[in-house]
C-alpha positions in Angstrom: 57.2 -14.2 9.4 53.7 -14.9 7.9 51.7 -17.9 6.9 50.3 -18.1 3.1 48.8 -21.1 1.8 48.8 -21.7 -1.9 47.1 -24.4 -3.2 47.8 -26.9 -0.2 51.6 -25.9 -0.1 52.7 -23.5 3.3 55.6 -21.3 2.7 57.5 -19.0 4.9 58.2 -15.5 4.0 58.7 -11.9 5.2 55.7 -9.5 5.5 57.3 -6.3 4.5 55.2 -3.3 4.7 56.4 0.7 4.6 55.2 2.4 7.5 54.9 5.4 4.8 52.5 3.6 2.8 49.6 4.0 5.0 49.8 6.2 8.4 48.8 3.9 11.0 48.3 0.6 8.8 48.9 -2.2 10.3 50.2 -5.6 8.7 47.3 -7.4 9.5 43.5 -7.2 8.4 41.6 -5.0 11.6 38.9 -2.5 11.9 39.1 1.1 11.5 37.3 1.6 14.8 37.7 -0.9 17.1 35.0 -0.4 19.5 31.2 -0.5 19.4 28.6 0.0 21.7 26.4 -2.5 23.2 22.9 -2.8 21.4 24.2 -0.2 18.5 24.3 0.0 14.6 27.4 0.4 13.1 29.5 0.9 10.3 32.2 -2.0 10.9 35.0 -0.9 8.6 37.5 -3.7 8.0 41.2 -2.4 6.8 43.1 -4.2 4.1 46.5 -2.5 3.7 48.3 -4.9 1.5 48.2 -8.0 -0.8 50.0 -11.3 -0.4 53.3 -11.4 -1.0 53.1 -8.6 -3.5 50.2 -10.0 -5.0 46.9 -8.0 -5.7 44.2 -9.1 -3.4 41.3 -10.5 -5.5 38.5 -11.6 -2.8 37.8 -10.8 1.0 35.4 -13.2 2.9 34.4 -12.0 6.5 33.1 -14.6 9.0 30.3 -12.7 11.2 30.1 -14.0 14.8 27.0 -14.8 16.9 25.8 -11.0 18.1 26.4 -9.0 14.9 23.6 -9.5 13.1 21.0 -7.9 10.7 24.1 -7.7 8.7 24.2 -5.2 5.3 27.1 -5.2 3.2 28.8 -2.3 1.4 29.0 -3.2 -2.3 32.0 -2.0 -4.0 32.5 -0.8 -7.4 34.5 -3.2 -9.4 33.3 -6.0 -7.2 31.2 -8.7 -7.0 29.2 -9.2 -3.9 28.1 -12.6 -2.2 26.3 -12.7 1.1 25.5 -16.1 2.7 23.3 -16.3 5.1 22.4 -18.9 7.9 20.9 -19.6 11.3 21.5 -17.6 14.5 22.5 -19.5 17.5 19.5 -17.0 19.7 16.7 -15.5 18.7 17.1 -11.4 18.1 14.3 -8.5 17.8 14.1 -6.6 15.1 11.5 -3.8 15.5 9.5 -6.2 17.4 10.0 -9.3 15.0 11.5 -12.3 16.1 14.6 -12.8 13.6 16.3 -16.5 13.8 18.1 -16.5 11.0 20.4 -13.7 8.6 23.8 -12.9 7.2 26.9 -15.0 8.8 29.4 -14.5 5.8 30.3 -12.0 3.4 32.1 -12.4 0.1 33.3 -9.6 -1.9 34.9 -11.6 -5.2 36.3 -11.0 -8.5 37.8 -7.6 -7.5 41.5 -6.3 -8.1 43.1 -4.3 -5.2 46.6 -3.7 -6.1 49.7 -4.4 -3.4 50.7 -0.8 -3.5 47.4 0.6 -2.4 45.3 0.0 0.7 41.3 -0.1 0.9 38.5 -0.7 3.3 35.6 -3.1 3.3 32.0 -2.0 5.2 29.4 -4.3 6.9 26.7 -2.3 8.7 25.1 -4.2 11.4 23.9 -4.3 15.0 26.0 -5.4 18.4 22.9 -7.4 20.0 23.0 -9.5 23.3 26.5 -9.3 23.9 28.3 -8.0 27.1 30.2 -4.9 27.7 34.2 -6.2 27.6 33.1 -8.9 25.2 35.5 -9.0 21.9 34.0 -10.1 19.3 36.1 -12.3 16.5 35.4 -11.6 12.7 37.7 -14.1 10.8 38.8 -13.1 7.3 40.3 -14.9 4.5 42.1 -12.8 2.0 42.4 -14.2 -1.5 45.3 -13.3 -4.1 44.4 -15.4 -7.0 45.6 -18.7 -5.9 47.3 -17.5 -2.9 45.2 -17.5 0.3 45.8 -16.1 3.6 43.7 -16.6 6.7 43.5 -13.9 9.5 41.7 -16.0 11.8 43.8 -16.7 14.9 42.2 -15.8 18.4 44.0 -15.1 21.5 43.0 -17.5 24.3 41.2 -15.8 27.2 43.9 -13.7 29.2 46.3 -14.0 26.1 48.3 -11.9 24.3 46.7 -11.2 20.7 49.8 -9.2 19.9 51.6 -12.8 19.6 49.6 -14.0 17.1 50.8 -14.5 13.7 47.6 -14.3 11.6 44.8 -12.5 14.2 41.6 -12.4 13.3 40.1 -8.8 13.3 38.6 -8.1 16.6 35.4 -5.6 18.0 35.5 -4.5 21.7 32.0 -4.0 23.0 31.9 -1.4 25.4 28.8 -0.2 27.8 26.6 2.0 26.1 23.3 4.1 27.0 20.1 2.7 26.4 17.8 5.2 24.3 15.1 2.6 23.5 16.5 2.9 19.6 20.0 2.8 17.3 20.2 4.2 14.3 18.6 1.3 12.5 15.9 3.9 10.9 18.9 5.5 9.0 20.4 2.5 7.6 21.4 2.2 4.0 21.1 -0.5 1.6 18.5 -2.9 2.3 19.9 -6.6 1.5 17.1 -8.6 3.5 15.3 -9.3 0.2 12.1 -7.6 1.8 9.3 -6.0 -0.7 9.0 -2.8 -2.0 7.4 0.0 -0.2 4.1 1.9 -1.5 5.1 3.9 -4.7 6.5 7.6 -4.2 7.4 10.2 -6.1 5.7 11.6 -9.2 5.0 9.5 -12.3 7.0 10.7 -15.5 6.0 9.6 -19.1 8.5 9.5 -22.1 7.4 7.9 -25.2 5.8 4.8 -25.0 7.5 4.6 -21.2 6.0 5.5 -17.9 7.9 5.6 -14.8 6.5 5.5 -11.3 6.9 5.1 -7.7 10.4 6.3 -7.3 12.3 6.3 -4.0 15.4 6.0 -2.4 16.4 4.7 1.2 17.8 6.9 4.0 21.5 6.1 4.9 24.0 6.4 7.9 25.9 9.4 8.4 29.4 9.1 6.0 28.1 6.0 4.6 29.1 6.6 0.6 26.6 4.4 -1.1 22.8 4.3 -1.3 20.2 2.8 -3.3 17.1 3.7 -5.4 14.2 2.1 -6.9 11.0 2.5 -9.1 9.0 0.8 -11.7 8.9 1.1 -15.5 6.1 0.3 -17.5 6.8 -0.3 -21.5 2.8 0.7 -23.0 4.1 0.4 -26.6 5.0 -2.5 -29.2 8.5 -1.9 -29.6 11.1 -3.0 -26.7 13.3 -0.8 -24.8 16.7 -0.9 -22.6 17.4 1.3 -19.8 21.4 2.0 -20.4 22.7 4.0 -17.6 21.5 6.5 -15.0 23.6 9.7 -13.5 22.8 11.6 -10.6 24.4 15.2 -9.3 24.5 13.6 -5.8 27.0 11.2 -6.3 29.9 10.3 -8.3 28.6 7.5 -9.8 25.2 5.2 -10.4 25.2 1.8 -11.2 22.6 -0.5 -12.4 22.6 -3.7 -9.9 20.8 -7.3 -9.8 20.0 -9.3 -6.9 19.6 -13.0 -6.9 19.3 -15.5 -4.3 20.0 -19.0 -4.8 20.7 -22.1 -2.0 20.7 -19.7 0.7 23.2 -17.4 -0.9 22.7 -13.6 -2.3 24.5 -12.1 -5.0 24.7 -8.9 -6.8 26.5 -8.0 -9.9 26.6 -5.0 -11.8 24.2 -5.1 -14.9 26.7 -3.2 -17.7 24.3 -3.3 -20.3 21.3 -1.8 -18.7 17.8 -3.6 -18.0 15.7 -4.7 -21.1 11.9 -3.2 -21.0 10.3 -5.6 -23.0 7.0 -4.5 -25.2 4.1 -4.4 -22.9 5.8 -5.4 -19.9 6.6 -3.7 -16.5 10.0 -3.7 -14.9 10.1 -3.1 -10.9 13.6 -2.0 -9.4 12.9 -2.7 -5.5 14.8 -4.2 -2.8 16.3 -7.5 -3.2 16.0 -7.4 -6.7 16.8 -5.0 -9.4 17.7 -1.6 -8.1 20.0 1.8 -8.5 23.6 1.4 -6.4 24.6 5.1 -6.0 28.4 5.4 -5.7 30.6 8.0 -3.9 27.2 9.9 -2.4 28.3 13.3 -1.6 25.4 13.9 1.2 24.0 10.9 2.7 20.4 10.7 1.6 18.0 12.2 4.5 14.5 10.9 5.5 12.1 13.6 3.6 14.6 14.4 0.8 15.1 14.0 -2.7 17.5 12.9 -5.2 17.5 13.8 -8.5 18.2 11.6 -11.5 18.4 11.3 -15.0 17.8 8.0 -16.7 19.0 7.3 -20.5 16.9 4.7 -22.3 18.2 3.3 -25.7 14.6 4.3 -27.5 13.4 7.0 -25.3 16.2 8.9 -24.6 17.3 11.2 -21.5 14.2 10.9 -18.5 14.7 13.1 -15.3 13.3 11.9 -12.2 13.0 12.8 -8.7 13.4 9.7 -6.3 11.9 10.8 -2.7 13.9 9.7 0.4 12.0 7.3 2.6 13.0 5.3 5.9 15.6 2.8 5.7 12.8 0.2 5.7 11.3 2.5 2.4 8.2 3.7 4.4 
C-alpha cells in the first residue's frame, strides 16, 4: 500500500506497475545511476515510472541535499522550470571562488506526463565534501493535479530502505581518483545568471537588423539540451520580431526567458518570440533571454560551431553560426 495525500486527506491504495511497462523500472522514484564519485560533476537522472493512482504527473519537485552543489537542472520541453536558491551550510570552492549559496530546490511545473509513460528529470551538479560511503537523499514531491505523493522517507542508520513505503531517491558516494579537475568545464546550460561572455562569431546583417556575438556553450557527453546566445540590434525605424529558430544539429530550438524574483528563478518558453523594437538592442545572454537546443544529436564541444537559422517577422530568414565556447562562455 502506498500513501497518497489529496488536499489534507490521506487514502490507502494499491500501487500497481506492470513489469513490462519499462524494463527494470521500480514502483518509486529513483536514480538511473545510484552511485557518484567524490568531488565529481554528474548528471543526476531521476526516473519517474508512473503517475498518481492513474493520474498524469503535472509537477516534480526535488530538494537538493548538502554536498550536492552548483546545480543546473535540465529544462524539459512542455514544462516550466523553477529554481529556488538558498544558503549552503558550508562554503564550497568553485574554481577558486568561495561559494556560500546556490540552488537548493528544483521544480518542473505545469507538465503532463501520462501514467502510461515513463520519463526522466535531470540535474547537473557536483558532489563536494562528501565522504565515501555516504548516501545523499533527494526528497521528491510528485504532483498529479490535486494529488500529491511525497517520496521523502529515509531509513535510519543501519536500517533497511527496502521496507520504506515512500523512500527518497538515494545517491551513494563512492571513492574516486583526484585528478585535480572534473567535468565542470564541459557543463551544459549555465543557470547561474552570470553575465554573457565576450562576443564570438561573425556579424550578420539582414535589412535593418544586425546580429552579432553569437555563441553556444559546451555540453556534457550524453546531455541532450544546450544553450545559445547572440545580440540583435535594430537600426531601423520599424519594429521587428524574432519568431523562431531552427538548427540541423538539434530536434528543436526554443526561445526561452529566465527571470529571478524573490530568490526564485523561473524559465518559460516564449512561443510568440522576442520583440526587436526600432532603435533598440536585444541581448540573448545567460540568466536572461536565450536559445534552448532540444534533443541535440551530438553534444556541443568547445572549439566547434552550431549553425542556426533565425526567422524574423520582417527581416525574414537569417543564417548564423554560433561559436562553441566553454561552459563558462570563455
